[in-house]
Each structure stands twice: as C-alpha cells, then as structure tokens.
N, C-alpha and C positions, 0 to 999 in steps of 0.2 A: 399893806399890812394885813395879815390874816387875822380875823376876829377870833376870840376864844370859842371853843366848842361848847355846845349846850349839853348839859348832862342830866337834865330833869327826867328824861325818858330813856329807858334801856333800848327800846326798839320802836322806831317810827316807820310806818308804811304809808307811802303816798300813792294814791291812785291817779294816773295821769293819762292824758292824751298828748297832743302835740305842742304847739308853740307856747300857750299860756302855762300849761303844766310844766313844760320843760324849763321855763324861766323860773318858776317857783322852786323846782327841783334844784336848779343851780344855786339858788339862795340857801335852800335847806342843806345842800352838800357843803356849803361853807360854814354852816352852823353845827353840823352833826358829823361825827366821825363815821367812816364807812361801815363799822359794825353796828351803828345805831340808826341807819337809814337804808330802806329798801324801796325801790320804785317798782310798782306793778303797772305795766303800760299796755294800753289798748292795742290789739292786733286786728280789730274789725276792719280797719282801713287797708289792710294788706291786700295786694292784688298782683297779678302777673302781667307784665308789660314788656314787649320785645323779648319774650321768653324768659324774663328775669323776675325773681321774687322780690317785690318792693314792699318795704315796711315803713311807711312814712312816719308814724308816730315814734316807733322804736328808734329810727335814725335821727329824728329831730331831738329826742332826749339824749341820745348818745353823742351827737355832734355838739350839743349845748354843754353837756358835762365835760366834754373833752376840750372845750374852749375853741371849737372850730366852726361854730355855726355863723351864718350870715348875721351881722349885727342889727340890721334893720328889718329884713323880711322874715327873720325868725326860723325859716326852714332852709335847708341846703347848706352849702359850705361857703365860708368867706373866701373871696378871691377865686371863685369858681369860673371855669370856662365852659362853653357849650358848642364846641366844634363838632362833636359827634351828633348832637341834636340837629345842628344846621345841615349836616350831610344827610341825615335821615329825612329831613323835610325836603331837601333837594331831590331825593329819590321818590318823593311822594308817599312815603310810609307814614304811619301815624306819629305825629309830633306834638300832640296836644298836652302831654304830660312832660314837664320840663325836668329832664335828667341831665345833670352836669357831668363833665368828663371824669372828675375824681370821684364823684358820687357813684358813677357807674362801677368803679372798682369795688365798692361796698356790695352792690347788688350782684355782681358777678361772683365775688367770693362767697356770698351767702347762698346763691343758687347752686354753685358747684358743691358746697358742703351738704346742702339738702339732698342733692342727687347721690352723694356718697352715704346717705343714711343718717346723718347727724340730725338732732332735733333743733328746732328754732332756739330753744333755751341754750343748748350747747354752743351754737353758732354765735348767738348774741354775746355770751360770755367771752368767746374767743375774740370777737371784734372789739369789745370793750377793753380787753386786756391790751390789744394791739394799739389802742388809742389812749392808753393810760387812764382810763376811767376807773376809779377806785370804788365807787359806790355801786352796789348791785343793781342792775337793771334787768327785770324779769318780764318776759312776754306773758301776757295773761293766759295764753293757750299755745300749745305746740301744734295742734291740728288746725287747719283752716276754719275760721269762724266769721265769715264775711258779713258785713253790714249792708243791707239793702234799704233804699228809700222808695217807698210806694208813692206814686204820683198819679193824678188823673190824666195828665196830658201825655206822659211818656211811659206809663206803666211802672214796673219795678226796675229801678236802676241800681247797679252796684255803686257804692258810695262815691268812689273816685270819679266815676262817670257823671254822677249827679253834681258833685262839687266842682270839678275841674273842667270836664268836657262841656257840661251844660251850665257852668258857672252858678250853680245853686238856684237857677231860675225857676224850674218846675216846682210848684208848691208841694211840699211834702204832706202826705195824708197819714202816713204811718212809717215807723222805723222798725225793721225786724232783722233778726240774725239767723243765719243758717249754719248748719254743721253741728257737731257734737258740743254740748255746753260744758266741756271738761277743762277746768283750769289746770295749769301746770302744778305738779306736786310742790315745787319750790314756792309758788305764789300762795298756795293754801298754807304751807308751813310758815311762811313769813307772817301771814295774818294770825295764825295761832300763837305766834311768839310775840306779837305786837302789844304794846301798851298805849299806843295812840295811832289812829288812822287819820290822815289828812286827805280830803278830796280836793285836788288842785283846781284852779280856775280854768277848767276845760269844759267843752261842750257837754252838758249832761246827757243829751240824747244819743250822740254818736261817739263820744269818747269815754264816758264813765258808765253809762248803761250797759255797754257790751261787757264790761268787767262785772258789774253787779248781777248780770243775768247768768253768770256761770254757776254751776252747781256748788253749793256750800259757801259761796261768798257772802251773801246776805246773812246767812245764819251766823257766820263768823263775826260779821260786823255788829250784830245785835248784842254781842258780849263785850264790845270794845267802845271806848270813847271815840266819837267820830266828829271831826271838825271840817266843815265845808267852806270854801272861799268862793264868793260869787264871781263869775266871769262877765256879769252885766254891771256896768257902771253908768248911773244916770240914765237908764233905759236903753243903753247902747252896748253892743259887744265891742270889746277892744279889737278883736280880729275874728273874722269868720261870719257865718250866716245865722248865728244863734238868735239874734234879735228878730229875724223874720221867722225862724222856726217856732218860737214860743207861741205867737198868735195862731199859727197854722196847726200846731199839734196840741196845744193846751187851751186854746181860746181865751188867752189872757194877754194883757200888754206885756212887753218884755221888761222884766224887773228882777232885782235880786230876790225879792219875795217869791216870784214865780219859780225861780231856780230852787230855792229852799223847799217850797211846797212840793216840788217834783220829787225831791229826795225823801220827804215825809219823815216818818218816825225813826229813820236810820240816824238822824242827826242829834248830836248832843250839844253842839255849839256851832256858831257861824261867824264868818268874817266878811266884811263888805266895805265899800267905799264910804267915807265919813258922811258925805252928803246924802247917802241912802239909809242913814241910821234908823229912820222910821219904818224900815222894812224888815227889821229883825223880828222873827216869829215870836209871838207871846210865849213866855215860859222858857225860852232858850237864851243862854248867855250869848252876847254878841260883841264882837270887836269891830268898832267903826274906826277906820284908819285910812291911810292912802294905800290903795291896793294896786295902783298903776306902777308897773315895774319898768322904769325907763332905762335903767342901766344895772350893772352888776351890784353896785352899792345898794340900789333900791331893792333888789332881790334879797340880798342878805339882811337888810333892815326889816323887810316884811317877814322873812323867815324867823328872825329872832323875836319879833313881836308876836307872831303866831304861837311859837313855842312857849314864850313867857305867859301868854294868855291861857294856853292850854294847861300849863303847869299850875296856874293859880285857880282856874275854874273847873278843871276836869279830873284832877287827881284826888 
C-alpha cells in the first residue's frame, strides 16, 4: 500500500551521495510527489574506465529509485551477471572495478551521448525516463569535477582508485576537488526554489562536500532550513570508510557529533540514531530515532519522520 504523500513543503531538495543517500531518497520519493522532491547528486566519484564514463553515485540513486538496485550490497543491479568482467580479467585487462553486464549498457549509452555533445544533465534525464524514475535526479555538475584523496603513502589518488583499487587502506591526509566549481543551472535553480534541504546520510567528505564546494551552493543554503542526518551510528559507519576518515581528517573519534560539527553553521536541525541522542549539538533541534534503513518500509518510515519533524521545528 502506498503511503499518503507529505504536503508540508512545496519543494524539498536532498543532497546525496551513493548507497545511504539513495536509500533515504527512496523513502522520500514514497513520501513526496515528483514535483516536491529533487535530488542533487555528487559527481566527484565519476571516472573513466574501459573508455566508458562511469557515474557511481548517480547510477546508485537512479537504480534505487527505479527499484532495480541490488537489495543487500546497495550498488549495482539486482540479478546482475558479470560475464564481460570475467572475460576482461581473463585477458589480463584491468578488472578491479566491478561492472556488471547490464550495468555496462548504462555506461555505454551515457558515453555515446556525451560524445554526441549532450550534457550529463540531459543524459541523466534520458536514462531516468527510460527506467521510469519520476523524481528529478540532477548531477551536481556537468563538467568533470573529480575528487582526489591525498595520502602520504600513495600520493594523490583519484577517489575510485583509493576506495576500490586500494580498498581505502592509505590513510587520507586531505580531500580535494579539481575542475571548474560550476554547478548545473538546474541544481542551483532547485536550491533557489526549495523550502527545505535535507543532507542525506552520505559521507560528508567525499559525497556532500563536493556539492557544497560548488559556486553559490553554500550561499543558497544559508537562506534555507537545512536538516542533516548522521551516517554514523554508535561510532560506526553503516557502509564505507567514513569511520576511519573522521579521525584521519578531523582528529576526532567517529561520531554523529563529528559529522554535524563538520557541517557547522549550515545546519538548522539534525537527525541521528536514538542511542546517540547525547550528540545533538547545543541549540539545534534534534530528532533521535531509528535511522538504520533495513528495508523499503524503514526508508519510508524515516522519510515521514524527518518531514514531520522539519514541518514542526523548521517552518
């Protein structure tokens, strides 16, 4: 049964990275009509592999909202096969990044369209329409804006090399972004029309910071109510390397409070795991609840709780 749509906000913008952000977006999409929810998604993870333009976060969000994502690993497609990858490895070509057979179709279509002169925004809209994704998914930028991880042991690594090829083992010393800091016009327009911004439970350093570092984004957020959800629960990350990144980059133990402190005065309210309620920053409204999204019902439940809380405390 489809839950009733939430109508307290005219236009909600969610800033998102991959798996955690995609799960919350799936819940928000069940709570909000397509004209009331827009996702702005990190493209700092994008890279070229086998000559193809790969957009890990955009694709994770798109597959999740299309109901096609792998139910447990969070990325990739359910029921995927890897025959092409097996053949690539047999030939001795680079096989460290797992691309499934059907997933390759997405990357081929995107790469061909880019070569024809289409923008990443145009291509993302086409792909979403083909997969019946009704809620707008906007790349944060059309031009390449890659994320690099500076390390002492391996120098500067492109993000996917650091995360996947090196399994996030080299300690990060700094995160930086290259390329023009120009957001897509649609992303800026969405922020200017928004009456609530939700920072999803994505990695603040490599999923949300790339969006916040674009020209005009922080200025737009300072005029909007912003609610952030912690991706750290009980000192641990649900998925990914964030729990190790916080001590390395901020010299603090991993915690919800460390995440909120990182965002600083951009925040007007926070949400976090109930057992972490003592980490709500002083002076900020805080929703302490179950933030672990085990299934689609959990995602919808959390989305409605967040929207109800924001309607009560931020309007």
